[in-house]
C-alpha positions in Angstrom: 0.4 -0.1 0.1 3.2 2.4 0.8 3.8 2.1 -2.8 1.1 3.2 -3.9 1.1 6.6 -2.4 4.8 7.6 -2.0 7.2 7.2 -4.9 10.0 5.0 -5.2 13.4 6.2 -6.2 13.1 5.0 -9.8 9.8 7.5 -9.8 11.3 9.9 -8.3 14.6 10.2 -10.6 12.5 9.7 -13.6 10.3 12.7 -12.1 13.2 14.7 -11.5 14.6 13.9 -14.8 11.4 15.2 -16.4 11.6 18.6 -14.2 15.3 19.2 -15.3 14.3 18.9 -19.0 11.7 21.6 -18.4 14.0 23.7 -16.6 17.0 23.2 -19.3 15.1 25.2 -22.3 17.8 26.5 -23.8 16.8 25.1 -27.1 13.2 26.2 -26.6 12.9 29.9 -25.7 15.1 29.8 -23.0 13.0 31.5 -20.3 13.5 29.4 -17.4 16.9 29.2 -17.8 17.2 33.2 -18.2 14.9 33.2 -14.8 17.3 30.7 -12.6 20.1 33.3 -13.9 18.1 36.2 -12.5 17.4 34.4 -9.5 21.0 33.7 -8.5 21.8 37.3 -9.3 18.8 38.5 -6.9 20.2 36.2 -4.5 17.0 34.5 -4.1 16.0 30.9 -3.4 12.4 30.7 -4.8 11.6 30.3 -8.3 7.7 30.6 -9.9 7.2 28.7 -12.6 3.8 29.0 -14.7 2.1 25.7 -14.9 0.6 26.7 -18.2 4.3 26.2 -19.6 4.6 22.9 -17.6 1.5 21.8 -19.5 2.3 22.9 -22.8 5.6 20.8 -22.4 4.8 17.9 -20.4 0.8 17.8 -19.8 1.2 14.3 -17.8 3.6 15.7 -15.3 1.4 18.8 -14.8 -1.4 16.8 -14.3 0.6 14.7 -11.5 1.9 18.0 -10.2 -1.3 19.7 -9.2 -3.1 16.1 -8.0 0.0 14.5 -6.1 1.9 17.7 -4.8 4.1 16.7 -2.0 6.1 13.7 -4.2 6.3 16.1 -6.8 7.2 19.1 -5.5 10.0 17.2 -3.9 11.0 16.0 -7.3 10.8 19.4 -8.9 12.7 21.2 -5.9 15.7 18.8 -6.7 15.8 19.2 -9.9 16.0 23.0 -9.3 19.0 22.6 -7.1 20.9 20.5 -9.8 20.2 23.3 -12.1 20.8 26.0 -10.2 24.3 24.0 -9.5 24.9 23.0 -13.1 25.1 27.2 -13.5 26.4 28.0 -10.3 28.1 25.7 -8.2 29.0 27.9 -5.2 25.9 29.5 -5.1 24.2 26.1 -4.9 26.0 25.3 -1.8 24.6 28.3 -0.1 21.2 27.3 0.8 20.2 23.7 1.7 16.9 23.9 -0.1 15.4 25.8 -3.5 11.9 26.2 -3.7 9.1 26.2 -6.7 6.3 28.6 -6.9 3.4 28.2 -9.0 1.0 30.3 -10.9 -1.0 30.1 -13.9 -4.6 28.4 -14.8 -5.8 26.1 -12.1 -9.3 25.3 -13.3 -11.5 23.5 -11.0 -8.6 23.7 -8.4 -8.9 27.6 -8.1 -11.2 27.7 -5.0 -12.4 29.7 -2.1 -12.5 28.8 1.4 -16.1 27.5 0.9 -15.4 25.4 -2.1 -12.2 23.9 -0.1 -13.4 20.5 0.7 -11.7 16.8 1.4 -11.5 16.2 -2.2 -8.7 18.5 -2.9 -6.1 17.2 -0.2 -2.8 16.6 -1.2 -3.4 18.7 -4.3 -2.0 22.1 -5.5 -4.6 24.5 -4.9 -5.6 28.4 -5.6 -7.4 29.8 -2.4 -9.1 33.2 -3.2 -10.2 35.4 -0.4 -9.3 38.5 2.3 -6.8 38.4 4.8 -8.3 38.6 8.4 -5.7 37.6 10.9 -1.7 37.4 11.0 0.2 36.0 13.3 3.4 37.2 14.7 6.4 35.8 12.5 8.1 33.2 15.3 11.3 31.3 14.4 11.0 27.6 13.6 14.0 25.5 14.5 15.2 23.2 11.1 18.6 22.1 12.7 20.4 22.3 16.1 23.9 21.8 17.1 25.1 20.7 20.4 28.4 20.6 21.7 29.7 18.3 25.0 32.3 19.9 26.7 33.3 16.5 28.7 33.5 14.2 25.6 34.5 16.9 22.9 32.0 16.0 20.3 29.6 17.7 18.4 25.9 16.3 18.2 23.4 17.6 15.4 19.7 17.3 15.3 17.4 17.6 12.4 13.3 18.5 13.2 10.3 18.1 10.8 6.8 18.2 11.3 3.6 17.6 9.3 4.3 21.0 7.5 7.5 19.6 5.6 7.2 18.0 2.0 10.1 14.9 2.7 10.6 13.4 6.2 8.0 12.0 8.6 7.6 14.1 11.8 10.4 13.6 14.0 10.5 14.0 17.8 10.3 17.2 19.0 12.4 16.7 22.1 15.6 19.4 22.7 18.3 17.3 23.6 20.1 18.3 27.1 22.4 15.4 27.6 24.2 12.7 25.9 24.1 9.5 26.0 26.4 9.3 28.7 24.4 12.0 30.7 27.0 14.4 30.0 25.4 17.9 29.8 25.2 19.9 26.2 25.8 23.2 25.2 23.4 24.6 21.9 25.5 26.3 19.6 23.1 28.9 18.6 25.4 30.0 15.9 25.5 27.0 13.8 21.9 26.0 14.5 19.6 26.6 11.6 15.8 28.5 11.9 13.4 29.4 9.4 10.4 32.0 9.8 7.2 30.5 10.6 3.6 32.7 10.5 0.1 31.2 10.3 -2.5 34.1 8.2 -6.4 33.5 8.4 -8.2 33.8 5.0 -11.5 34.4 4.9 -14.3 34.5 1.9 -15.0 37.5 0.0 -17.7 39.1 1.2 -19.7 40.1 -1.9 -19.3 36.2 -2.9 -20.5 34.9 0.3 -24.2 33.4 -0.4 -26.7 35.5 1.4 -27.3 34.8 4.9 -24.6 32.4 5.4 -21.2 33.3 7.5 -17.9 33.6 5.5 -16.1 30.6 5.5 -11.9 31.0 6.5 -8.9 28.7 6.2 -5.6 28.9 7.9 -2.5 29.3 5.7 0.9 28.8 6.9 3.8 30.7 5.6 7.6 29.8 5.5 10.8 31.5 4.9 10.7 34.0 2.3 7.0 34.5 2.2 6.1 35.8 6.0 5.2 39.2 6.7 4.2 39.7 2.9 0.7 40.5 3.8 -1.5 42.5 6.4 -5.1 42.1 7.4 -7.5 43.7 5.0 -5.5 42.5 2.2 -7.2 40.5 -0.8 -4.7 37.5 -1.8 -4.5 34.7 -4.2 -2.4 31.7 -2.2 -1.2 29.1 -4.2 0.1 26.2 -1.9 -0.7 22.3 -1.2 -4.0 21.6 0.7 -3.3 19.2 4.0 -5.1 18.3 6.7 -3.2 18.2 10.3 -4.4 16.2 13.0 -5.6 17.6 16.0 -6.1 20.8 14.4 -9.9 22.5 14.0 -9.4 22.5 10.5 -7.6 22.0 7.4 -4.4 23.8 6.5 -3.2 25.4 3.3 0.7 25.2 2.8 1.5 28.7 1.2 4.9 28.4 0.7 4.2 28.6 -3.5 3.4 32.2 -4.4 3.5 35.4 -3.2 0.5 37.5 -2.2 -1.8 39.5 -5.0 -3.1 42.2 -3.0 -5.6 44.4 -5.0 -6.9 48.0 -5.1 -31.1 50.9 -0.3 -36.5 53.2 0.8 -33.8 54.1 -2.1 -30.8 55.0 0.4 -30.3 51.1 0.6 -30.2 50.8 -3.2 -27.5 53.8 -3.6 -25.5 51.9 -1.3 -25.9 48.7 -3.2 -24.6 50.4 -6.3 -21.4 51.8 -4.6 -21.1 48.5 -3.5 -21.0 47.4 -7.2 -19.4 50.1 -8.8 -16.4 50.4 -6.1 -13.4 48.5 -6.7 -13.2 47.1 -2.8 -16.4 48.0 -0.7 -17.3 46.2 2.6 -21.3 46.2 3.4 -22.3 46.3 6.9 -25.4 47.5 9.0 -25.7 49.4 12.2 -27.7 46.6 13.9 -25.2 43.9 13.4 -21.7 46.1 13.9 -20.0 46.9 17.1 -16.9 49.2 17.9 -14.9 46.7 17.5 -16.2 44.8 14.9 -15.8 47.9 12.7 -12.4 48.7 13.8 -10.1 45.8 15.2 -10.5 43.5 18.1 -7.8 42.0 20.1 -8.0 38.1 20.1 -6.7 34.9 21.8 -4.7 32.7 19.6 -5.9 29.3 19.9 -2.0 27.4 19.7 0.0 30.1 21.8 -2.7 31.5 24.1 -1.4 34.7 23.0 -3.1 37.9 22.2 -3.3 39.0 18.5 -5.3 41.6 16.5 -8.2 40.9 14.5 -9.1 43.1 11.7 -12.5 45.0 11.3 -14.6 46.2 8.6 -12.8 49.4 8.2 -9.5 47.8 8.1 -10.6 45.1 5.8 -12.1 48.2 3.4 -8.3 50.1 3.3 -8.4 52.2 0.2 -11.8 51.4 -0.1 -15.3 51.9 0.9 -17.6 51.4 4.1 -21.0 51.1 3.6 -23.0 51.2 6.9 -27.1 50.6 6.7 -29.0 51.6 9.4 -26.4 53.9 10.9 -28.9 55.2 13.6 -29.6 52.1 15.4 -26.0 51.6 16.1 -25.1 52.4 20.0 -23.3 55.7 20.7 -20.3 53.8 22.3 -19.9 52.0 18.9 -20.3 55.0 17.0 -17.7 56.8 19.1 -14.9 53.7 18.3 -14.9 55.1 14.3 -14.1 58.8 15.1 -10.6 58.4 15.0 -11.0 56.1 11.5 -12.6 59.2 10.2 -10.3 62.0 11.2 -7.0 60.3 11.1 -7.7 56.9 8.9 -6.0 54.6 11.1 -7.3 52.8 14.1 -4.8 52.8 17.2 -5.0 49.6 19.6 -3.6 49.8 23.3 -5.1 47.0 25.3 -3.8 43.6 26.1 -0.2 44.4 25.8 -0.6 45.3 22.4 0.0 48.7 21.3 -0.6 48.7 17.2 -1.9 51.2 14.3 -3.6 50.3 11.5 -4.3 51.6 8.3 -8.3 52.3 7.6 -8.1 54.7 4.9 -11.5 54.3 3.8 -14.7 56.2 2.7 -17.7 56.0 5.0 -21.0 56.1 3.2 -23.9 55.9 6.0 -27.7 56.0 5.7 -30.3 56.6 8.3 -33.4 57.4 9.5 -34.6 60.1 11.1 -35.3 60.1 15.1 -38.7 60.2 14.9 -39.2 57.3 12.0 -40.3 60.6 9.5 -38.6 63.8 8.7 -40.6 66.4 10.5 -40.2 69.6 8.6 -41.3 71.8 11.4 -38.2 70.8 13.4 -34.8 71.7 12.7 -32.3 69.2 10.7 -30.1 69.0 13.7 -33.5 67.7 16.0 -34.3 65.4 13.0 -30.7 63.8 12.6 -30.2 63.5 16.2 -26.3 62.5 16.1 -23.7 64.2 17.9 -22.2 67.3 16.4 -18.6 65.4 16.8 -19.5 62.7 14.9 -21.7 64.8 12.1 -18.5 67.2 11.6 -16.7 64.2 10.4 -19.2 63.6 7.1 -17.9 65.7 4.4 -21.5 65.8 3.1 -24.8 65.3 4.5 -28.1 64.9 2.3 -31.5 64.9 3.5 -33.5 62.6 1.0 -37.4 63.3 1.7 -40.3 61.2 0.4 -42.0 64.1 -1.4 -45.8 63.6 -2.5 -45.4 63.8 -6.2 -47.8 62.2 -8.7 -45.8 62.1 -11.5 -42.4 60.8 -9.6 -44.5 58.5 -7.9 -45.8 56.8 -11.1 -42.1 56.8 -12.5 -41.0 54.6 -9.5 -44.2 52.4 -9.5 -43.3 51.9 -13.3 -40.0 50.8 -12.6 -40.5 49.0 -9.7 -43.3 47.1 -11.6 -40.7 46.2 -14.5 -38.2 45.0 -12.0 -40.7 42.3 -10.8 -41.4 41.5 -14.3 -37.7 40.7 -15.7 -35.8 38.0 -14.5 -32.7 37.3 -15.6 -31.9 33.8 -17.2 -30.6 31.5 -14.4 -32.1 33.8 -11.5 -33.5 31.9 -8.8 -37.1 33.4 -7.6 -36.6 35.6 -4.9 -33.1 36.7 -5.5 -32.0 40.0 -5.5 -31.1 41.6 -8.9 -27.3 42.3 -9.4 -25.9 45.3 -10.5 -22.9 44.1 -12.2 -21.7 40.8 -12.4 -18.4 39.1 -13.6 -17.0 35.7 -14.6 -14.8 34.3 -12.1 -11.2 33.8 -13.7 -9.8 30.3 -12.5 -6.4 31.5 -12.5 -3.7 33.6 -10.8 -3.4 36.1 -14.2 -6.4 37.2 -16.4 -5.1 35.8 -19.7 -7.6 38.3 -21.4 -6.2 41.4 -19.7 -4.4 42.8 -22.7 -7.1 42.3 -25.0 -10.0 43.7 -23.0 -7.7 46.8 -22.1 -7.4 47.5 -25.9 -11.2 47.1 -26.4 -13.4 50.1 -26.0 -15.8 49.4 -22.8 -19.1 50.1 -23.6 -20.4 53.9 -22.5 -24.2 53.1 -22.5 -26.1 50.6 -21.2 -28.5 48.9 -24.5 -31.7 49.6 -24.0 -34.4 47.1 -23.3 -37.7 48.1 -23.2 -38.9 45.8 -20.7 -36.2 46.5 -18.3 -36.2 50.2 -19.0 -39.2 51.1 -20.4 -41.1 52.2 -23.5 -41.1 56.1 -22.8 -36.9 56.7 -21.9 -35.7 55.3 -25.4 -33.7 59.0 -25.4 -32.5 58.4 -22.2 -28.8 57.4 -21.8 -27.5 55.2 -18.9 -23.9 55.3 -18.3 -22.9 51.3 -17.8 -21.0 50.2 -14.3 -18.0 48.9 -16.3 -17.5 52.2 -17.8 -18.3 53.9 -14.4 -15.8 51.7 -12.6 -13.3 52.6 -15.3 -14.0 56.4 -15.5 -13.5 56.7 -11.4 -10.3 54.3 -11.9 -8.3 56.7 -14.2 -9.5 60.1 -12.5 -8.0 58.7 -9.2 -4.7 58.6 -11.0 -4.7 62.6 -11.8 -2.8 64.3 -8.8 -4.3 68.1 -9.2 -2.9 71.1 -8.1 -4.4 74.0 -6.1 -4.5 77.4 -7.7 -4.0 80.6 -5.8 -7.3 81.9 -7.3 -9.3 78.9 -5.9 -7.3 78.5 -2.5 -8.5 82.8 -2.1 -12.4 81.8 -3.2 -12.3 78.7 -0.8 -10.9 80.7 2.1 -13.3 83.8 1.6 -16.4 81.5 1.2 -15.4 79.2 4.1 -15.6 82.4 6.4 -19.0 83.0 5.1 -20.2 79.5 5.9 -19.2 80.0 9.3 -21.5 83.2 9.8 -24.4 82.4 7.6 -26.4 80.9 10.6 -26.5 84.4 12.1 -27.0 86.1 8.4 -30.3 84.1 7.8 -32.8 83.3 9.9 -34.9 80.8 7.4 -32.3 78.2 7.3 -31.2 75.5 9.8 -28.1 73.7 9.3 -27.9 69.9 9.2 -24.2 69.7 10.5 -21.8 72.2 12.0 -19.7 74.3 10.4 -16.0 73.3 11.6 -12.5 73.5 10.6 -13.0 70.0 9.1 -15.5 71.9 6.7 -12.9 73.8 5.0 -10.9 70.0 4.5 -14.2 69.1 3.0 -14.4 72.0 0.6 -10.3 71.5 -0.5 -11.5 67.7 -1.3 -14.7 68.3 -3.2 -12.8 70.7 -5.1 -10.0 68.4 -6.6 -12.6 65.6 -7.0 -14.5 67.9 -9.1 -11.1 68.4 -10.8 -10.2 65.1 -11.2 -14.1 64.5 -12.8 -12.8 66.7 -15.3 -9.6 65.5 -15.9 -7.8 68.4 -14.8 -4.5 68.9 -13.8 -5.2 72.2 -11.8 -7.9 72.7 -9.2 -9.6 76.0 -10.9 -12.1 78.5 -9.7 -15.0 76.5 -11.4 -14.0 73.6 -9.1 -14.3 75.7 -6.1 -17.5 77.4 -7.0 -19.0 74.0 -7.5 -17.5 72.4 -4.4 -18.9 75.9 -2.5 -22.4 75.3 -3.9 -22.4 71.6 -2.9 -21.5 72.3 0.7 -24.2 75.3 0.5 -27.0 72.3 -0.4 -25.9 70.0 2.0 -25.2 71.8 4.9 -28.0 73.9 5.0 -31.8 73.5 4.9 -34.7 75.7 4.6 -37.0 75.2 7.3 -39.4 78.2 7.2 -39.7 78.1 3.6 -41.4 74.3 3.9 -44.1 75.6 6.5 -45.0 78.4 4.1 -46.0 76.0 1.3 -47.7 74.0 3.5 -49.6 76.9 4.2 -50.8 78.2 1.0 -54.3 76.8 0.9 -55.3 78.8 3.8 -54.1 82.3 3.2 -56.8 83.3 1.8 -58.9 82.5 5.5 -56.1 84.3 7.1 -56.6 87.6 5.1 -60.8 86.8 5.4 -60.0 86.6 9.3 -57.6 89.6 9.4 -60.6 91.8 7.7 -62.9 90.7 10.3 -60.5 91.4 13.4 -59.8 95.0 12.2 -63.5 95.6 12.2 -63.5 94.6 15.8 -60.0 96.4 16.5 -61.8 99.1 18.7 -63.8 97.2 20.8 -61.4 94.5 21.6 -58.2 95.4 21.0 -56.5 94.4 24.3 -58.1 90.8 24.3 -57.0 90.3 20.6 -52.9 91.3 21.6 -53.2 88.8 24.2 -54.6 85.8 22.3 -52.2 86.3 18.9 -49.2 84.3 19.0 -45.9 85.2 17.7 -46.7 82.5 14.6 -49.7 84.2 13.6 -48.2 87.4 13.8 -45.3 86.4 11.4 -47.7 85.5 8.7 -48.6 89.3 8.3 -46.4 91.2 6.0 -46.1 94.3 8.5 -44.7 91.9 11.3 -42.0 93.6 13.1 -39.9 91.3 15.9 -38.7 94.7 17.3 -41.7 97.0 17.5 -43.1 96.7 21.0 -45.1 99.5 21.2 -48.6 97.5 21.1 -46.9 95.4 23.9 -46.0 98.9 26.1 -49.9 99.7 26.4 -50.8 96.3 28.0 -48.0 96.5 30.4 -48.8 97.8 34.0 -47.6 101.3 34.5 -44.7 101.5 37.1 -44.5 103.6 39.6 -41.3 105.1 38.8 -40.2 108.8 37.9 -38.0 108.0 35.0 -39.7 105.1 33.5 -42.1 106.6 30.9 -38.9 108.8 29.8 -36.8 106.0 29.0 -39.0 104.1 27.2 -40.5 106.7 25.1 -36.7 107.5 23.8 -35.7 103.8 23.3 -38.7 102.9 21.6 -38.3 105.4 18.6 -35.1 103.1 17.9 -33.9 99.7 17.4 -33.3 98.4 20.9 -29.4 97.2 21.6 -28.6 95.9 24.8 -25.2 96.3 26.1 -23.6 93.3 27.9 -23.8 95.1 31.4 -27.6 95.8 30.7 -28.0 92.4 30.0 -26.1 91.0 32.7 -27.9 93.2 35.4 -31.3 92.1 34.1 -30.5 88.2 34.2 -29.4 88.8 38.0 -32.8 90.7 38.5 -34.5 87.8 36.8 -32.7 85.0 39.1 -33.9 87.0 42.1 -37.3 87.2 41.1 -37.5 82.9 40.2 -35.8 82.4 43.5 -38.7 84.9 45.3 -41.6 82.9 43.4 -39.9 79.5 44.0 -41.3 78.2 40.6 -40.3 77.4 37.2 -42.5 80.0 35.6 -43.4 83.3 36.0 -46.0 85.6 34.4 -44.7 88.7 32.0 -46.3 91.1 34.1 -45.1 90.2 37.6 -41.7 89.7 35.9 -41.7 93.4 34.8 -43.0 94.5 37.9 -40.1 92.6 40.0 -37.5 93.5 37.9 -37.8 97.1 38.1 -38.9 97.4 42.0 -36.1 99.3 43.8 -34.2 99.6 40.4 -32.5 103.0 39.8 -32.5 102.6 35.9 -35.7 100.3 35.5 -36.0 98.3 32.1 -38.5 99.2 29.5 -40.9 96.6 28.0 -38.2 96.9 24.5 -35.3 95.9 26.8 -37.2 93.2 28.7 -38.5 91.7 25.0 -34.9 92.2 23.8 -33.1 90.5 26.6 -35.5 88.0 27.0 -34.7 86.9 23.0 -31.4 86.8 23.6 -31.7 84.5 26.6 -34.3 82.1 24.3 -31.7 82.1 21.7 -28.7 80.9 24.5 -31.9 78.3 25.9 -31.7 79.7 29.3 -35.1 81.0 29.2 -38.5 80.0 27.0 -41.4 82.4 26.6 -45.0 81.0 25.9 -48.4 82.9 25.9 -47.1 85.7 28.3 -45.1 83.3 30.6 -41.5 82.9 31.1 -40.4 79.3 31.6 -36.8 78.9 33.3 -35.2 76.3 31.5 
């Protein structure tokens, strides 16, 4: 039985001779002979061999190499050492072993961690996935040399485990005494060690089936392959698949190839489109994410018990996009964890004795619902959003998407949804979501059609389909997803320079944005304007220049950036309120005429019933006109009150800081005397001006209360002042 599994010496020598003939291709094209010479000149000991070349020259040996990897690789590596010795005998003695790396087309053996099953044991496989864990690089002893001072003898011991190709596992006992119980001293300078690392590869998120957890597989890296990847890299690992006893899963010995690291309502649909357009995108949800799940977690190594880092979603999406749906469902503690990522572009970990920094240079696209489930247009945007200012300021743009009732737009949306339900792609299962972009999996380490595809023109617009796009939209052209990906890729390569004119314009507009809240009273901010807004303006202007394929950021780019920020940062609240009250304007005019006819009889009662919001609807409303209010106020028995009121009511009231401070102190005494949280306006006026050498006029009291309302210190409603 052993002869059927392990090659005997005759077959081993025959296989070694075949591989030597393959490497010695001087009579053919001389590709591998030149590669070996480059290997010697670069002082390397790993040769990358294309399986397609071996399959073309010796198909039988190529098939046996892929299906019986352990024995065939031993012969291949021996043949490589003999070939190196024939070229440079001195260089061949520097290294004990020379290694073979494989690339090319692997067909059915190009798998993912989910499709890596037991039928691939002892085969060469190409596993594609994303790196999630990386252990520390540790030395593994290969040969130890011991010296006995008593007998003056030197003892050599070799070690091997199941990851070796040639020998059976040896004893791991480290010798300390010889056969006569004489102590041994280890000669560390003569001993041989090799680097050893274990990484974990997880299934690609976009290729994992819906509703199932992504599978993982461990990969053992030795020698020159260690520390070549970090968590978040997308890789292809070519190696032999072997099951180790006592382990929870199979291992892929990745000693054969270097790593290839690459670069929805409707809000969820927008996230899905970004996921299919961006070259690297990680989707997640607010309810299913935690702070460490987004950044990095400290876990325990199952083998050594040591602590190690496990990358989160933002680290895995380095140089890509993270799409977070239901962002408002996250807890405040978890949302705080991503502050550093959005500000610095990295994750700093200082826990469990580990201090590390991981790159997380990713864009964040988040979608959330309002606080009350539906956007209330009578409230400010900040009240509807309900997120912290420190988090909102880290977002470049914040768009409010409203579900407005428009019959024409609703009809178009319903027609589109109905067409989506009628159309089904060939091979699509019942209930599957419509794929926005699909590509055929290439079962090779390199794309053989890369050159031809690069020369071909990408289709800019999608072909019109009456069932999919509708009959009415024949004139409308839709940009294809492939062209959009290519356009964005080319635009990112350009590095435009900021001109002096655009820089001065951005600086001027930034100062205007900071003071826009106080300049206009009919708008409210969606997020605070901080110094980060200036960086936002620079990034948006640069992005607009890249979209134009321009090498400089001109004035038009800065103007577009400012216009976009103006649209995203400010929301007009009062205009929407007026639009909703348009049908009742005629009724309000009729009521005003009735009130004017009764003005002589019920003048005093009418002023008390009229609220500030009703007064604002009139065209002649002046918030600083206190002439009518003064008539309602009781006469305070002080000699200078009437004179001061008459002089100050004729002009706009401007309170000095000293007068405002004196009013606040008097107001505090009024609340303390009343032992209540609310005081009537009449009582407040009397109490404030009692025993006051410089009494406050009604206009001054109104101005002071207005400023205190802006500072959220008091609230005035229906003639009653409430203390906040």
